[in-house]
N, C-alpha and C positions, 0 to 999 in steps of 0.2 A: 865710275867707268863703264862704259857699255859694251859687250858681249855682241861679239857678230855669231848670229846663226847659221851654224854649217848641216848640211846636209848631207847623205852617206851620195847621194852622186856630184855636188858644190864642194870640194876642198880647196880652201885658198894655200899659197903658197907660205909658208913660215914667216920668211921677211914681209909679208903685208900683215901680219898678226901682230897686234899688240902686245906688249912685251907682257903682260899683266895676264892678258887674255891665256899667252901661250904658260905662264906659270900654274894658272886654276886648271887648264886643261891637263898638263902635266901631271897634278896633281890627285885629278879626279881617275885616268888612264891609270896610276900608278898604286892608289886605295881601291880599285875595282881588278875584277879578277875575268877582263874582259879576255876573249880567245885572240888569238893571234891573228893577223890577217894573212889571207894567202892563197894565192891565184891556184898552185898545185892542190889543194884539199882543201875541200869546202865541207867540213864537217855539219856545218849548221844545213845546208842541201842536203847530206846524208839523214840526219836525224829525222829530220821534217819528212823525207821519204819514205822512212822506215816508222814513220807514224800514221805517216797516210794510207801507208798497205793495211796497217793494223786496225783503223776506224774503219776503213772498207770494206774486210774482212767481216768486221763486227757488222755493218750495214747489212752488207749479201748476208749472213747468218738469218740476222732479226728479219729480212725479208722472205727468205726462202720457208722460215717458220712462220710469221705469219700466212703465206699464200698455199701451208700446207696442212696447218692446224697443228702440226706434229712438232712438238720439241726436238723430237730425235730422229732423223731423216738418213743417218748414215753412223757408222758406228764411233767414226771420230768423233762426234758430236756427244756421247756418253757409251764406252765401251760396257762399261756392266750392267748398267741400265739397258742396255739392249737385251741383254743376254736373259738377263730376270724378267725385264716383256714379253720376248719369245717364248719362256717358258711360261708363262700365263699365257699369252695366247694359244699353243699346246692346249693348255687346262682349258681354257673359254672353248674352243672350237669341239675336243672332246666333248666336253659336257653337253653341248647341241646333239652332239649325234647320240649321246647316252641317252636323252631325253626322249629320242626318237625311237629308237631301239627299244627302251621300255614301254612306252605309248603302245610298238606292235604289240609286245609282252601284253596289256592292258587290252587291246582287241583280241588275241588268243584267248585271252579269259573269258571274255565275255563272249565270243562265237562257244568257249568248252560249257560254259555255265550254262546257256541257252539252251543248246542239245541236251545237257542233261536234266535240267526242267522236263524237260518234252519226253526224256527216259522215263523221269520220276514218275511224271501224269500215267504215262503206259503203265509203270508196275503197280501203283494203286488200283489202276482197273483191271487188270491181270489178278490183283489180291483178291479184289470186289467178285470176280467170277471164280475164282478159287473155293473163296468164301461159301457163294451161292451154289457149289458143286459138290461142296463137304456134307449140302444138305443129303441128309439118307431118304428125303420124299423125291428125288430125282431119277428117273429113269434112264435107261441107258441113251433112250432118244435126246433128251434133256442135257445128258453129259456129253453127248457127241457134241451136242449144238455149242456147249459153251465153250468145248474144247478148240473149236474151229476157233473161235476168237479167238481163244488163248493162244493159239499157234500162232494167228496172223498178226498179235501183238508182241508175239519172240521176233518174227521175222519183223516187223519194225523196229525192234530195238540194234538188231542186229544190222539192218540196215540205216541205221543215223548214226552208230557207231565206228563203219567201216566209208560212211558219206562227210562226215563233218572233216572237213577240211581247213586249212587256214594258213596263208604263205609257204604251200606246201605242206606242210605236216599234217597227222592227224589226230588230235591227242586223247583220242577216244577207241581210236583202235587197239582191238584186242590182240594175242598172240598165237589165235587158235590158227588161224592158217599163214604162219610162219614157219619153215623149217630150218633147222641145224646146217649152218653153213659146213660145206666139204672142208674148209680148211682146219679149222679146229677139230673137226671129227678124226681127220687123218693124224691129228697128234697128239688130242685128249681121250679117255673115253669117257663118255657120259657115268653118272652114277649106276645107274641101271647095269650097263655092259662091266663095270668095275664090281657089284657085289650080285648079279646076276637077278635077282629080285629082291622084292621090297620085302624088310625084316631081316636079311641076312648079315650073318656078322664073319667077317676077314679079320687078318692078320697083316699087317702091313710095316714098312721102313719108312719113317718120319724124315725131314728134311727139308728142300726146296724146289723140288717136283711135286706137281699136280697131280694129285690125290684121282680128281675127276672132275666133272664140271659138269654142271645145274642145266639143262637146256631150258630156253626159253617156253613155257607152257607147262613146264614141270607144277606139280601142285602137293600142297600139305607133306614138303619135304624135310625129313629128319636125319643129323647125321650126331651120333655120339661116341665118342672113344673114351678110352680110359686112360686117364692121362697120373694116374699113381706115379709115382715117383721116377717117372722119365721127361715131365715137364711139358708134354706133347701140348700144343694150341692150334685151334680149328682156326682158318684163315680164310676170310672168303671175299672173294673181288670180282669187280669185275670186269669184261674183256679190255673196257679201254684204261685200266691200271686202277679204278678207287676203289679205295679199302674201306670193306663194309663191315666187317666184323676181323674181332681177334685181338692182337696184341700190337700195341706201335711198335714201327724201327724208326721213328726218328723221335728228336727232342729231348727233353734233360732227364729222361728216364726210358729207354729203347729197351725192348724186352729182350731179356738174356739169351732166349735160346735163338735167337737171330743173330748172334753173334757167336754162338757154338752150337753149332747143327752138325749130325751127322757126316755132311758131304764138306765140312768145313769153310763154307763161304760166309762171308762176313758180310751181311749186310748191317748199315748204318744210316744211309741217308737214302737221300730219293735216287741219287744216281748209281748207287751200288744193287738199289732196289729194279732198276730200269736191266742192267745188265747182268744180275743174279735172280732176278724174280720173273719182269713181265718180258717173257722171251714167247716168240712163237712155239718154241717147242712147250712151254706149258699151256699154251693155249689163249695166250693174249695178243692181242692188234700188233700191228709192226709200228705202231703210233701210239701204243701206248706210253702215260705217263704217269708215273705214282700219286698218289692224291690219299690224304689220312683226314681229311677235311671230314669225312661222313662215315669216319670208324666208330663202332659202337663196339667199345670194349668194358672191362668190368674194372675193379679196384686196381690202384696201384700198388692195396701191398693186397698181402692174401689173406683169404676170408673163404669162408663157407662158401659153394658154389651159389652165386646169386642171380636171375635172371633180369635182363635187361633189354627192352626192344626199342625198334623202332621202324620209322616207313621209306622206303626210298624207291622211289620211280613206279609207284603201285603197288608195292612189294612190304610186307610185313616181315621183319627179321626180327626171332629172338636169340638172344645167345647166353645160354648159361654156363659158366664156367668162373675158374677161381682168378682170370682178370690177373694173374700174377707175372712179375717180372724177373722171379727168383726161384731157385728151390724151395716147395713150403718145409723147410726142415726143420721150423718152428712148432710145426704140426704133427710131424711125423715122430719126433721127438721128446716131447713132453710128457711122455712117460702114460699118454692116454690111448683109450684102442679106440681111433678115430673106425666109423665107417667107410670102410674103401668106395661107395660109392658116391659118396660126399667128393670124392678127387675126381669126378667126371664132365667130361664139359659135353654139352649139346649145342648144338645148332639148328635152329628151326626156320620154314619159309613156307608162308601159305599160297603164291602164286609166285613164279619166275616168271617176270615180264620180259625179260633178257637173259643171256648165258651169262650164268655165271663159274668161277672158278673155284674151286675148294681146294685149298692148301692146308697140310699138316703139317707145320714145322716142330720141329725135337731133336732127342738124340740117341733114337733105339727104337726096336719096335713098339707098335701096339697096336690095341684091339678095338675094331671099330664097327659100328651097327648103323645101317642105314634102313629107312621105311620112306613110301612115300605113296600116295594118290592117283597121280598120274607121273607117269616119264617117257617122256616123244622119244622116239625113235631117230637116229642121225639120218639125215639124206643130205645130195648136197646140192649145188646153184642159186643158191638163197644170198644176198646180202645176210650180215651178220645182226641181229637183235640186239638193237643199241647204238650202233651207228651212228654218228652226229649226223643229224639232215635225212634218216630213214622214217618211215611211216611208226609212227609209236615211240619214239625213242625219248630221251629226258631231254626236256629243251633247257638251255644255260643262257640264260638274259645275262648279257652281261652290265654291269650297276658302277666299277670304279674299274677306271682305267688313269689311274695320278699318274703323271712322268715321272719318272723311275721306279714307279711303285708294283706292288704284283695284282695283276688283274682279278676283280673279284665278280662274281657271278649269283645271280640266285635262280635257281633249280627250279624249274617246273616239273614233277613228277609226272609221271606218265597214269593216266585214269584209264583204264579198259571200261568201258561200258558192253561191250556183247555178253550174251546171254551165257558164253561160256566161263567169262572173266567174271561172272555175276554169280558165278552159281547156278543157271538154271538151264542149263545143259541134259535136254530128255525128260524137263521137268512137263507135266501134263495135268489134265484134269478130268481124264477119261474115266475116271472111276472116282466112289469115294474117297477110297485109300491113295489113290496118287493127288488127288487133292490136296487133302491133307497135310500129306508131303512136300506140296508146291507152298501149299502158305508159308512154313518156315523156311523156305528156300529166297518165298518173295522177301519176307519180313529181312532176312542176310542182302539181299539185293537193294532193299531201300537203304536199310544202313548206310554202307557201300555207295552208293551213289548221296544219301546224304554227307556223309564224309568228303566224297568229290567235292561237292558244294561247295562246303565248307573251308576246304583248302584252296581252291578259286577267289575264293570269298575272301580269306586270308592277302592271298598274291595280290589280288586287287588293292586291297587297302595298303598293303606294301608297297606294289607299284607308285600311286598315287604319292604316298610319302617320299619316294625316292624322286619323283620328278619336281616334287616339289621342295624340295631339297637340292636340287640340282638346279633350280632356277635362281635360289637365290645366293648357290655358290659362285654360279653364272655371272650374276648381279655384283658382288661384291669384288670378284675377281677381276671384272669387268673395269668397276670403279679404282682401283687399285693400279691396274696398270693405265688407265687414265692418266692418274696423277703422275705417271712417269715419263709418259710418251708424249702427252699429249699439251702443249703450244699454251701458257699463260699470256691471253691477247696484253692484258694491262701492262705487262714487265714487258713482253715482245715491242709493244707500241713506242711503250718510254725507251727501248735500248735503241730501236730503230730510230727516234728523234735525236738521241743526243750522239749515237755513230755519226748519223748524218749531218748537224752540226759540227761535231769533230774534225768530220772528212773534209768538210767543205774549207775549214779553219786551217787544218792543215797542208791542203792546197793552196791555200793564199799563202803561209808562210812561207813552202816550197817555192814558189815565183819570186817572191823575194830575198830566197836565199840564194837563188840563182845567180841576185845581183850582185853580189859581194864579190868578185873577183874585179868587176868592171871597176870598185872602188877603188883595190888597189891600182889596179890600170891609171884610172886618171892620176892618183895619187903620182903615179909614175911620171906620167905624161906631164903635169904641171910642174912637178920637181925640177925634169929633167929641161921644160921649155926655161921655167926661171932663173936656171943660172947660166 
């Protein structure tokens, strides 16, 4: 028997379909899960419309990524990836600026080293003159001629030290012409005012009040206290809060005396140091922040005084003390007769290149002795020595500022190279005796300038290493970020082709699905007409 071909648009009335064909079609319909033919609800069209929308959005996304070359164009594309990539972008852009800043540090070091090379040559010539003038065969006329050139060399050294400038900084500027600011003089006296004269001994009360301050320009300053029984410790600070010598207030083993002093002020961290120690009353700047990274301290356990030294900002600091964080009871109660002099603490600096605040922390009275070669008097009206950005201050080159991390700096200490800072003030070769003295002073000046140049050389090497590291870091971070945000053109091209085909197919099916209600109407129309 031959079956009739029936399309969706041409439905034959049941009376005209042979009986066998109707049975076969009924079986097919009953065995298949065919959706109900309906006019009210066209589920096929709804489904086709949804799929067309999905494929169209996928196609639009692929086109957007291909045109922008970015996989992430908005937060909806990948919220977590966007957050990570932006943190990476912050690090990449920061590393670029860091490299620029470190490059500026290289420029400064090169300028300063070049000027010091000239100063070194001048010092060599001055020493030649001193050696020549120290010869006993010279008369007064020869001495006078040699001294004239010697003094011209000294004047030129001072000119170079004061005239070497880059980025508004004077790395070789000495402190001989810098006066002590009135702000600190009004609140804290100098050691000269406290002791009245070099070599004087006096009794004081310990605590967290400044004993006095050492003005910039002071030289060969030594402070010694008797810490026997009272566990008093000398603390040395810069006015901006750098802790240069003494015992720590933070960390796993802070000093006992910081938390049990005569004023019952507990200093256990940077915050309490700011409120209890780094006050304007104690001579600190209003913007001072505690920084213990430069601290020169003794051992964590009690020991006979041992000397430690380090350089900071052109100043050599020597600290001789027990370095203890507890009372030395094990030494005082071991049955031995210890020498009380071994329980004394002392602090020495060669030349103060900025104002330094001295505090003695403890729990009672103590005896102190101070001596010095030069101690400038107070005078008002100038900017404080060591204020960031002022002539001759320590330069801090930012070397690391990772997102969420602590900024790290590379400090370039001052290298004052004027005649006073080099110990040549007042030297001359006008006589045989003064020439011999000048030779010794020039030897010391040459050593100091040599150390300055070595310092700049070390900084240059470190800066170059830092730039190389930042360059590699930026490259790797950029590659990592690219793997997150950049579009994969092979993948996106395939997705575009696939989404385009599916969108076209779903659109065609949507057009056909929209004709299904007409089938029902034709069926109804022909059924009614046949009746």
